C-alpha positions, 0 to 999 in steps of 0.5 A, spaced: 438 065 934 444 069 931 443 065 923 435 065 924 435 073 927 440 073 919 435 069 915 430 074 918 434 080 915 435 076 910 428 076 909 426 083 911 431 085 905 429 082 899 422 083 901 424 091 901 427 090 895 422 086 892 417 092 894 421 097 890 422 094 883 418 088 878 420 086 872 416 090 868 418 095 863 416 099 857 420 103 851 417 106 845 419 110 840 419 114 834 422 117 828 418 123 826 411 123 823 408 126 815 407 124 809 410 117 809 407 112 805 407 107 803 407 107 795 413 112 795 417 107 799 422 102 795 423 095 800 430 097 802 428 104 804 423 101 808 428 095 810 433 100 812 427 105 817 425 098 821 432 097 822 434 102 824 429 103 829 429 096 831 438 098 833 434 103 838 430 099 842 435 093 842 440 099 846 434 102 850 431 095 852 438 093 854 439 097 860 431 096 862 433 088 862 438 089 866 435 094 871 437 099 867 433 107 868 428 109 863 432 116 864 438 112 861 435 108 857 431 113 854 438 117 851 442 111 850 436 110 845 436 117 841 443 116 841 442 110 836 436 115 832 441 121 832 447 117 829 443 115 823 443 118 817 436 115 816 432 120 822 432 129 822 436 129 828 443 128 829 448 125 823 441 126 819 439 132 821 436 137 815 439 144 813 438 151 815 436 156 809 443 158 810 446 153 809 447 150 815 445 145 821 442 147 828 440 142 832 435 141 838 434 137 844 431 135 851 431 130 857 425 129 862 426 125 869 418 123 871 422 122 878 424 128 880 422 133 875 429 135 872 430 136 865 435 138 861 434 142 853 440 144 849 437 148 841 441 151 835 448 147 837 451 146 831 457 141 833 454 136 838 456 129 835 449 127 839 445 133 842 441 129 846 447 128 851 449 136 851 441 136 855 442 130 860 449 135 862 445 141 863 440 136 866 446 133 870 451 138 872 448 145 871 442 149 875 439 151 868 433 147 864 436 150 857 441 153 853 442 156 846 448 156 841 454 158 843 453 158 850 451 151 850 456 148 845 461 151 850 458 148 856 457 141 853 464 141 850 467 143 858 463 137 860 465 130 856 460 131 850 463 129 843 465 136 839 465 135 832 467 139 825 460 141 822 461 138 816 460 131 820 453 132 819 452 134 812 449 128 807 448 129 801 440 128 801 438 133 806 443 137 802 439 136 796 432 137 800 435 144 802 437 145 793 429 143 792 426 147 798 429 154 795 427 152 788 420 153 791 422 159 794 424 162 788 417 159 784 413 163 790 416 169 790 416 170 783 408 169 785 408 175 791 408 170 796 415 169 800 411 168 806 408 164 804 415 160 802 418 161 808 412 158 813 412 152 808 405 152 809 400 149 808 404 147 801 410 141 803 408 139 811 414 135 811 419 140 811 417 141 818 418 135 820 422 130 822 423 128 830 426 122 833 424 121 841 423 116 846 419 114 853 420 110 858 418 106 864 423 103 868 423 096 874 423 102 879 417 106 876 420 112 874 418 115 866 423 119 863 422 123 855 428 124 850 426 127 843 432 130 838 430 134 832 435 136 825 430 142 825 426 144 820 427 144 812 430 151 810 428 157 815 430 161 817 432 167 823 434 161 828 426 158 829 427 154 835 420 148 834 417 145 840 424 138 841 427 142 846 422 145 849 420 142 856 412 141 856 410 142 849 415 137 845 416 134 851 415 132 859 415 127 863 412 125 870 411 119 875 405 121 877 402 121 870 405 120 864 412 121 859 411 124 852 415 125 846 411 129 840 413 130 833 411 134 828 409 142 827 412 144 833 409 151 832 402 148 834 405 143 839 408 150 843 402 153 842 398 147 845 403 146 850 402 139 847 406 134 851 404 137 858 397 138 857 397 130 855 399 129 862 394 134 864 388 132 863 390 125 865 391 128 872 386 133 873 380 130 868 382 122 870 383 121 862 387 115 860 394 116 856 391 114 849 384 118 850 389 124 853 393 124 847 388 122 841 384 128 844 390 133 843 392 130 837 386 127 833 382 134 835 386 140 838 392 140 834 388 140 826 382 144 829 389 150 830 391 147 822 397 143 826 398 136 825 403 129 827 403 125 833 407 124 840 408 117 844 407 116 851 407 111 855 403 111 864 406 110 870 402 103 868 406 101 863 399 102 858 402 106 852 399 109 846 403 112 839 397 116 836 399 121 830 394 124 824 399 125 818 400 119 813 404 116 818 409 115 823 416 111 824 414 108 831 416 102 836 415 098 843 418 093 846 415 091 852 419 087 858 415 080 856 418 080 850 412 082 846 416 088 840 414 091 834 415 097 829 412 100 825 412 105 819 405 107 816 397 109 818 
């Protein structure tokens, strides 16, 4: 009788565990949107970008496959992209007008709606870890500048000398932008030179992001960026702003955005995709396409986003010539893409 009772307990436990988990998971990533044309890409550079995206997918999916959380998966994924100088985040951050690197990042847990973000940090090797620390170890959502750096350092984030972020390519991009500034100033058009509107949108684009659904049905999203080439006055884009560049809610979806940040902020892009799903009962693809293909360009902006819903459906929507992107599913299906 005792043996039978123990068998019943074991069966009940296994049934309860199965009800809470399944083997289904998905990870979707992006590495920025913009004028990305095959005609302007060498085969060698294209291979490097694809490998960088694959490395990030491998890191995040390993966590998901082993039963880890979506939150841990998106953080690990972003760290890989932050460590790759090809992408405008972490090591590959662009330079401000003053010749500095100012980095932003955010992360959100769809299960609890807890979130964390940092903006304008200059010495945190992986800003996404600082965003996670703000979420987990403080009562706040966003910290900026020196205060964020101090908090991150006190909470175990790796601190580096700002020179760590220097790359020749990004420095040359700044020099090119300043030459354009000088030319436009001669034509009394300094405002256009500062904003890069609409002459070179690519100065504004360069973000990495990840969204995931784990075996427990929980969603998470994370975004990180090195900002905008030649930016001034401590400009902050949408990437660290919860609801604009990043959002996650288990009831709807997880979203990470990339593009012309000012417009994503004005549209509350990530949260609006979630709201369209919740209140208008749109699919994740329809909600994303409506915002990216219609609302965004109607204001004069462009860019893209990735999103995954609570059932594992996902979309990678963009209205630019390309977006570095990829996904991997629990059934092994995986793909990385660059061009439209």
